[in-house]
C-alpha positions in Angstrom: -1.9 -2.1 8.6 -3.7 -4.9 6.7 -4.6 -6.3 3.3 -6.9 -4.5 0.9 -10.6 -4.7 1.7 -10.0 -5.8 5.3 -11.7 -3.0 7.1 -8.7 -0.8 8.0 -10.5 2.5 7.2 -13.4 1.6 9.5 -11.1 0.9 12.4 -9.2 4.1 11.8 -12.3 6.2 11.7 -13.5 4.5 14.9 -10.2 5.4 16.6 -10.6 9.0 15.3 -14.0 9.2 17.0 -12.6 7.9 20.3 -9.2 9.4 20.7 -7.3 12.6 19.8 -5.6 11.3 16.7 -4.2 12.5 13.4 -4.8 10.0 10.5 -2.0 9.5 8.1 -2.7 7.5 4.9 -0.2 4.7 3.9 -1.4 3.9 0.5 0.5 4.1 -2.8 -2.6 4.8 -4.9 -4.3 7.3 -2.6 -1.4 9.7 -2.9 -2.6 10.5 -6.4 -5.2 13.2 -7.2 -8.0 11.8 -9.4 -7.5 8.2 -8.2 -10.5 8.3 -5.9 -13.0 5.5 -6.5 -10.5 2.8 -7.5 -8.2 3.5 -4.6 -11.0 3.3 -2.1 -10.1 6.8 -1.0 -12.4 8.1 1.8 -15.1 10.4 0.3 -15.1 14.2 0.6 -17.5 14.2 3.5 -15.4 11.7 5.5 -12.2 13.6 4.8 -13.9 16.8 5.9 -14.8 15.2 9.2 -11.7 13.1 9.6 -8.8 14.6 7.6 -6.1 12.3 6.4 -2.5 13.4 5.7 -0.7 12.1 2.6 -3.8 11.8 0.4 -3.8 13.7 -2.9 -0.2 14.8 -2.6 0.8 14.0 -6.2 -0.6 14.4 -9.7 -1.1 11.0 -11.4 1.7 11.6 -13.9 4.2 12.2 -11.1 6.1 9.6 -9.1 6.1 9.0 -5.3 8.6 6.8 -3.8 9.0 5.0 -0.4 11.6 7.6 0.5 9.2 10.4 -0.4 6.6 8.8 1.9 9.0 8.3 4.8 10.0 12.0 4.6 6.4 13.2 4.4 5.2 10.8 7.1 7.8 12.0 9.5 6.6 15.6 9.0 3.0 14.5 9.5 3.9 12.6 12.7 5.8 15.6 14.0 2.8 17.8 13.4 0.6 15.4 15.2 2.9 15.4 18.2 3.0 19.2 18.3 -0.8 19.2 18.4 -0.8 16.7 21.3 -2.4 14.1 19.1 -1.6 10.4 18.5 -0.5 9.8 14.9 -2.4 6.8 13.4 -1.0 5.4 10.1 -3.6 3.5 8.1 -3.0 1.6 4.9 -1.7 -1.5 3.3 1.5 -0.4 1.4 4.0 -2.4 3.5 7.0 -1.0 1.7 6.0 2.5 3.0 5.7 1.2 6.5 9.1 -0.4 6.4 10.7 2.7 4.9 9.3 4.7 7.8 10.0 2.3 10.6 13.5 1.1 9.5 14.7 3.7 7.1 16.1 3.1 3.7 19.7 1.9 3.0 21.6 4.0 0.5 21.1 2.1 -2.7 23.2 2.1 -5.8 22.2 4.5 -8.6 20.6 3.2 -11.7 22.8 1.3 -14.1 21.5 1.9 -17.6 23.5 -1.0 -19.1 22.2 -3.4 -16.5 18.7 -2.2 -16.9 18.9 -2.7 -20.7 20.2 -6.3 -20.1 17.3 -7.0 -17.7 14.7 -5.6 -20.2 16.2 -7.8 -22.9 16.1 -10.8 -20.5 12.5 -10.0 -19.8 11.6 -10.0 -23.5 13.1 -13.5 -23.8 11.9 -15.1 -20.5 9.0 -12.9 -19.4 8.7 -10.7 -16.3 7.1 -13.5 -14.3 10.4 -15.5 -14.7 12.4 -12.5 -13.5 10.0 -12.1 -10.5 10.6 -15.8 -9.7 14.4 -15.1 -9.8 13.9 -12.2 -7.4 11.9 -14.5 -5.1 14.9 -16.9 -4.9 17.3 -14.1 -4.0 14.9 -12.0 -1.8 11.6 -13.6 -0.9 10.5 -10.5 1.2 11.0 -8.1 -1.7 9.3 -10.5 -4.1 6.3 -10.8 -1.8 5.8 -7.1 -1.8 6.1 -6.7 -5.6 3.4 -7.8 -8.1 4.7 -10.2 -10.8 3.5 -7.7 -13.5 5.2 -4.7 -11.9 8.1 -4.4 -14.4 9.6 -1.2 -13.0 9.9 -2.5 -9.4 11.1 -6.0 -10.5 13.7 -4.4 -12.6 15.0 -2.2 -9.8 15.0 -4.9 -7.2 17.0 -7.3 -9.5 19.3 -4.4 -10.4 20.0 -4.0 -6.7 20.6 -7.8 -6.3 23.0 -7.9 -9.2 24.9 -4.8 -8.2 25.2 -5.5 -4.4 24.5 -9.2 -4.0 21.6 -8.4 -1.7 18.0 -7.5 -2.5 16.2 -4.5 -0.9 14.3 -6.8 1.5 17.4 -8.6 2.6 19.2 -5.2 3.2 16.3 -4.2 5.6 16.2 -7.5 7.4 19.2 -6.9 9.6 17.8 -3.7 10.9 15.6 -5.0 13.7 15.2 -1.9 15.9 12.5 0.4 14.6 13.2 4.2 14.4 9.8 5.0 16.1 7.9 3.6 19.1 4.9 2.0 17.6 1.8 0.0 18.3 1.4 -2.2 15.2 -2.2 -3.4 14.6 -2.9 -5.7 11.6 -6.5 -5.8 10.5 -7.3 -8.9 8.5 -10.2 -11.4 8.4 -9.3 -14.8 9.8 -11.3 -16.4 7.0 -9.8 -15.7 3.6 -13.1 -16.5 1.9 -14.6 -13.4 3.6 -11.7 -11.3 2.4 -12.2 -12.6 -1.2 -15.9 -11.9 -1.0 -15.1 -8.4 0.3 -12.7 -7.8 -2.6 -15.3 -8.9 -5.2 -18.1 -6.9 -3.7 -16.0 -3.8 -3.3 -14.9 -3.8 -6.9 -18.5 -4.2 -8.1 -19.4 -1.3 -5.9 -16.6 0.7 -7.5 -17.9 0.0 -10.9 -21.4 1.1 -9.9 -19.9 4.3 -8.4 -18.3 5.3 -11.7 -14.9 3.8 -11.8 -14.9 3.3 -15.6 -15.6 7.0 -16.0 -12.9 7.8 -13.6 -10.3 5.8 -15.6 -11.7 7.2 -18.8 -11.1 10.8 -17.5 -7.6 9.9 -16.5 -6.9 8.2 -19.9 -7.9 11.5 -21.7 -5.1 13.4 -20.0 -2.3 14.0 -22.6 0.4 13.8 -19.9 -0.7 10.3 -18.6 0.0 6.9 -20.1 -0.6 3.3 -19.0 3.1 3.1 -18.1 2.9 5.7 -15.3 3.2 4.1 -11.9 -0.2 5.5 -10.8 -1.9 3.7 -13.7 -0.4 0.4 -12.7 -2.5 0.4 -9.6 -4.9 -2.6 -9.4 -8.2 -1.8 -11.1 -6.9 1.1 -13.1 -4.6 -1.1 -15.1 -7.3 -3.6 -16.1 -9.9 -1.0 -16.9 -7.4 1.0 -19.0 -6.9 -2.1 -21.1 -10.7 -2.5 -21.4 -11.0 1.1 -22.6 -8.2 0.4 -25.1 -10.4 -2.4 -26.5 -8.0 -5.2 -25.4 -10.8 -7.1 -23.6 -14.5 -6.9 -22.7 -15.7 -5.6 -19.4 -16.4 -9.0 -17.8 -12.8 -10.0 -18.5 -11.5 -6.7 -17.1 -13.6 -7.2 -14.0 -12.4 -10.8 -13.5 -8.7 -9.7 -14.0 -9.1 -6.8 -11.6 -10.7 -9.0 -8.9 -8.0 -11.7 -9.4 -5.2 -9.1 -9.2 -6.7 -7.6 -6.0 -6.7 -11.0 -4.4 -3.1 -11.5 -5.4 -2.3 -8.1 -3.9 -4.0 -9.1 -0.7 -2.0 -12.3 -0.6 1.3 -10.4 -1.0 0.3 -7.9 1.7 -0.5 -10.7 4.1 2.8 -12.5 3.3 4.7 -9.3 4.0 2.8 -8.5 7.1 3.5 -11.9 8.6 7.2 -11.1 8.3 6.6 -7.9 10.4 7.5 -8.8 14.0 5.6 -7.5 17.0 2.2 -6.9 15.3 -1.1 -7.6 17.0 -3.6 -9.2 14.6 -7.3 -8.4 14.6 -10.3 -9.6 12.7 -12.6 -6.6 12.0 -15.6 -8.9 11.3 -15.7 -10.0 15.0 -18.0 -7.8 17.2 -15.5 -7.4 20.1 -12.5 -6.4 18.0 -13.0 -2.7 18.1 -13.3 -2.6 21.9 -10.1 -4.7 22.2 -8.3 -2.3 19.8 -9.6 0.7 21.9 -8.1 -0.9 25.0 -4.7 -1.6 23.4 -4.5 1.9 22.0 -5.4 3.4 25.4 -2.7 1.3 27.1 -0.2 2.4 24.5 -1.1 6.0 25.0 -0.7 5.7 28.7 2.6 4.1 28.3 4.2 6.6 26.0 2.5 9.6 27.8 3.5 8.5 31.3 0.0 7.7 32.4 -2.0 10.2 30.4 -4.5 9.1 27.8 -4.8 10.3 24.2 
């Protein structure tokens, strides 16, 4: 686990080169076909050598929920166990991790009248104000949701108003995970390094053809800017650039700022995840320490045998 641009993929590939593992992606953008450059999806050569489950499992006009992920991840984990491999989940979508580890409470169905009221309220007050309201009721849920993510803010507040508890609060009382896990968080100890990584990576994405990737997605008649896939950081800002709403410099600046905000939310949510071991991938001894911890975990769950 870890914030975006923290070096998670490098650690995962190093583990795949050292142990018998099956890699499972935990990324809400990488599930979509065609979202390659902007989601920092491993390239074709890397995926050929180190296959990842749960990459490219949906078309960009389709939806993919935390419940979908939890179901699919359990199948991938079971397949890894049958092969005698250690399942390694790598990504930064904390909501997916929580759904897998703690399950999902049965939530109330959508209430069209309440949703209409929330939409009207948002038109009057703005979605940022509704996000702030959610933060007062359920700080954990608000930390995992972007202030501009209208769909998820609306659903979270809908749950709050229907049940008196937000989605994060409903999970908080479930302390015992459903799976035995070794939780490794990869994050630079210096946030300035993380911010520099974010900016450099986005510039590399632009050089690699991200604008053309978004333009190709935008040409699809079945895809609009309102689809969840197109609300992913980077895609949303460049879609607006291609719509003529801003120039490229502004889109770049907004995308970098949004990515930094995403990383901040991810770190906030990860700090609320008990039992995690934190690592800084920029330190030279980190990978050997991770190797040792994974080896010890394997020996513990395999009764002395290594992975």
